[in-house]
N, C-alpha and C positions, 0 to 999 in steps of 0.2 A: 829118301826121306819123304814122308807123306805130308800133306798140307797140315800146317801147324802154326802155333803162336810162339814167338820168341820175345822174351822180355829184355829191355835195354835200360842201362843205368848211366846217367850223365856224370860228368866229372867236374873239375874245378871251373868256376865261372857262374854256377847257378846259385851261389850263396847269397842270402839276403837276411836282414834282421826281420824276425818274425817267421822264419821258415819252420815248417812242420809243426805249427802251433797246436794243431788238433791231435797230434800223435803221442806226445810225451805222457799224457795221462792214460792213454790206451795201452801203453807198453811200459809200465813203471819198472819192471825188472831190468829191461835193457837200458832204460834211462839211468837207473842207479848204477848199474854195472859200468856203463860208459864213463860216468863221472868218476868212479873209483879208478878205472884204468888211466884216465887222463889227469886226474888230480885237480879238476875244477868242474863246476857245474855246466855240463853241456846244454842243459835246458836254458839256463840263464844266458849263456853265450848266444844261442840261436834266437831266443825270444827278445833279448834286450841289447845285444851287442856289447860294446859300441861297434859301429860299422867298420871302423878302422881296425879293430882287433879281429873281427870276423873275416876281413880281407887279408890278414896276415896268414901266409900259407901254413904256418905252424898250427894255426887254429882252423883255417879253412878246410884243409883236407880231412881231419877228424870229424868236423861238423857235417860235411857232405856225406862221409861214409855213414855216420849215424842216421842222418836224415833219409838217405836211400834205404838203409836197412829197416828202419821203422816203416817207411812207405811200402817196402816189399812185404812186410808182415801184414800190413793192412790190405794188400791186394792178393796175398797168397791163397786165401780160400776161394777166390773167384775163378781160377783156372789152373790147369796143369801145364806149365810151360814145357816145351820140347827143346828149349835151348835158351842161352843167354849171351848177351853182349854187354860190355861196359866200355865207355869211352875214357881212356886214360885212367884216372883214379877210380872211375866206375867199375873197372874190371875187378877190383877187390870185392865189390858188392855182388857182381855176377858169380864170382867164385864162392862167396859165402852163401848165396842163395842156392847154389848147386851142391852144398854140403862138403866142399873141399876143405874148409876150416870153419871153426865156429865164430860167432859174433865177436867175442873178446879177442881171439887170436888175430882176426882180421883188423880189428881196431888197433891193437898193439903194432902190427905191421904198418898200418897207415900213419900212426903217431910217429914211428921211427922214420918212415919215409919222408914225412913232412919236416922233421927236424933236420934230416940230412940234406934235403933239397933246399931248405931255407938258407943254408950256408953258402949256396952257389948264387950269388947276386950280381955277378959281372955280366950283365946283358939283359935281354928281354925277348919279346916275341912280337911278330907282325902278321896280322891276318891279311890274306890276299884273295880276292875274288876276281876271276876273269881268265888268266892264262891257265893252260893245262900244266900238268906236272913237268912234262918235257920242255914246254915253252919257258917255264919258270927256271928250270935248270940251265937252259941255254942263255937266258938273260943274265943270270948270276955269273955264268962262265965268261960271257962277253964283257961284263962289267968288272971282272977281276975280283969278285966278291966271294973268294973261296973260304972265307971265315963264317959264312952263313949256311946253316943247315935247314933242310925242310923237315919240320918237326911234326906236323899233322897233315895227313892226306885225307881230308874229310870228304871230298867228292872230286870229280875230275877237274873242276874249276874253282875249288875252294880249298886253299892250303894255308898253313901257318908256318912262318919262318922263325928261326931262333938264332941268336948270335950276339956279338958285341953291339953296344948301342950305336957306335959310329957307323959300323957296316950296315946295320938295319936302317939307319937314316939314309945312307947312300942307296940302299936297295929300294926304299920307299920312293926316292926321287926317280930312280930308273923306271920303276913300275908305273908311276904316275905318267911319266913321259911316254911310256909304251902303250898307255891307254887302258891299264887295269881298272876294272869297275870299282873295286873297293881296296883301299890300302889303309889299314888301321892298326895302330899300336895297341896291344892288349895290356890291361891293367894287371900284370903279373909281376912277381918279384925276381924272376930269373929266366934263363933260357932253357926251359924244360924240354925233355926229349931231344937232346942234342949232345954233341961231344963234350960240351961244357959242364955236363953233369957227371963226369967220370969220377970225381972225388966223392960225390954223393953216392954213386953206385958202389964204390969200394967200401964206404962206411955202411951203407944199407945192407950189404950182403951178410953182415954179421947178425942181423936181426933174424935170419933164418936158421942160425945154429941150433941144432937139437930139435927142430920142427919136422914133423912128418905130415903129409897131406893125404886125404882120401881121394879116391877116384870121383870125378864129378857125377852127380846123379843124372845130369843131362849135359849135353855139349856146351862148353863155354869157349868161344873163339878168342884166341890170343891176339891182342893188338900188335904184338911183336912179329907173329908169323902168319896171321890170318888163318890159322888152323886150330882145331880144338885142343885144349889143354889135356895133359895127362898128369897124374900125380908125380911122376918122375921128373917132369920138366918145369913144373910150375914155379919153383923158387928161382931157377935160372932165368926164366922168361920175365919174371917180375923185376929182377935186378937189371937185366939187359934193357928192359923197357925204358929205364931212366935215360939211357943214352941213344935210343933209337926212336924213329918216328912212330906215331900212332897211325896204323894202317887201317883206318876206319872204313874207307871206301872198299877196300879189299875184303874186310870182314863181312860187311853187309852183302857184298856181291857173292861171297862164298855161301852165305846162308841162303840167299835167293836162288843160287844155282842148285841147292839141295831141296828146294820146294817150299820154302816158308811163304805163307800167304799174309801173315799179319805180324806187325811189330808193336809191342806195347811198351811205351816209355814209363818207367816207374817214377812216381813222385810228381812234383808240381811243374817241372820243366817240360818244354816242348822242343828244345833245341835239337835233340837227336831225331825226333819225328820229322822235323824240317829237313835235316840232312838226308834222311832215308828217302824222303819224297824226291829230293833232287837226284839222288843216286838212281832211283827207279826210272825217273824221266830220262836221265842220261843214258841208261842202259837201253831204253826203248829207242833212243836216237843213235845208238851204236857208239856211244862214248863221246861223240862230237869233238874229236881231237883236231879240228881244223886250225887255221891260222888266226881266226878272229878272237880277240880278247873279250 
């Protein structure tokens, strides 16, 4: 792969009241269609909230998908991307941008994904900065916390755990005692990307009944495999992704290995840009998998 630009789409966590205020009037057809698909005004939700409703994953996920899609349309004339990445929910935007499915189909999938995952509320998520993935696994093993899954592998030293509340609290105490730099509970409604989303995955798989997908117009790396999607495996990967970790570090590394020089984060967020900067630095340092937290 020659030097090129890859666009990146963020996922849940970027929502805020007032998001994409300048985009709804620019893209009235998509705005109207989104409200028809969802059964409520996406414009009113994004611009006026209330914040508590926008933070409810049933509304958060569709709102972020629409915001990302409109932001993509505002950027699309500026460059010809050679690939795309999406973090968790953002993968749906990456696939839509690559022409795998249209805007409305993607939104229906996200709507159904949000409804299914919203029913899995027994647990939460814990962000951890400091230990490497192997150090984190070893700490959980020694502490007997076999009910905790690693849900996001964002960089070598930035991961997110998912699991029952009691075990996450115990993990937080162990990590703090071990010297982890950051241990923070995330404001989410459930243990996403973990074994605890199995019932959601079983429900969500029916959303793909009767759907067919196009081959991507440019590569879209799967969070599930860290390899590019094909039309034949997209449905399976999106369902499996509910119960498996976001392999973001591996996705970014795979793109870098193929010669990408620039990543452009679509929308108002800079969270992925920061992660990519850390991954680049860690690669230059050889991964830095030493003992220091």
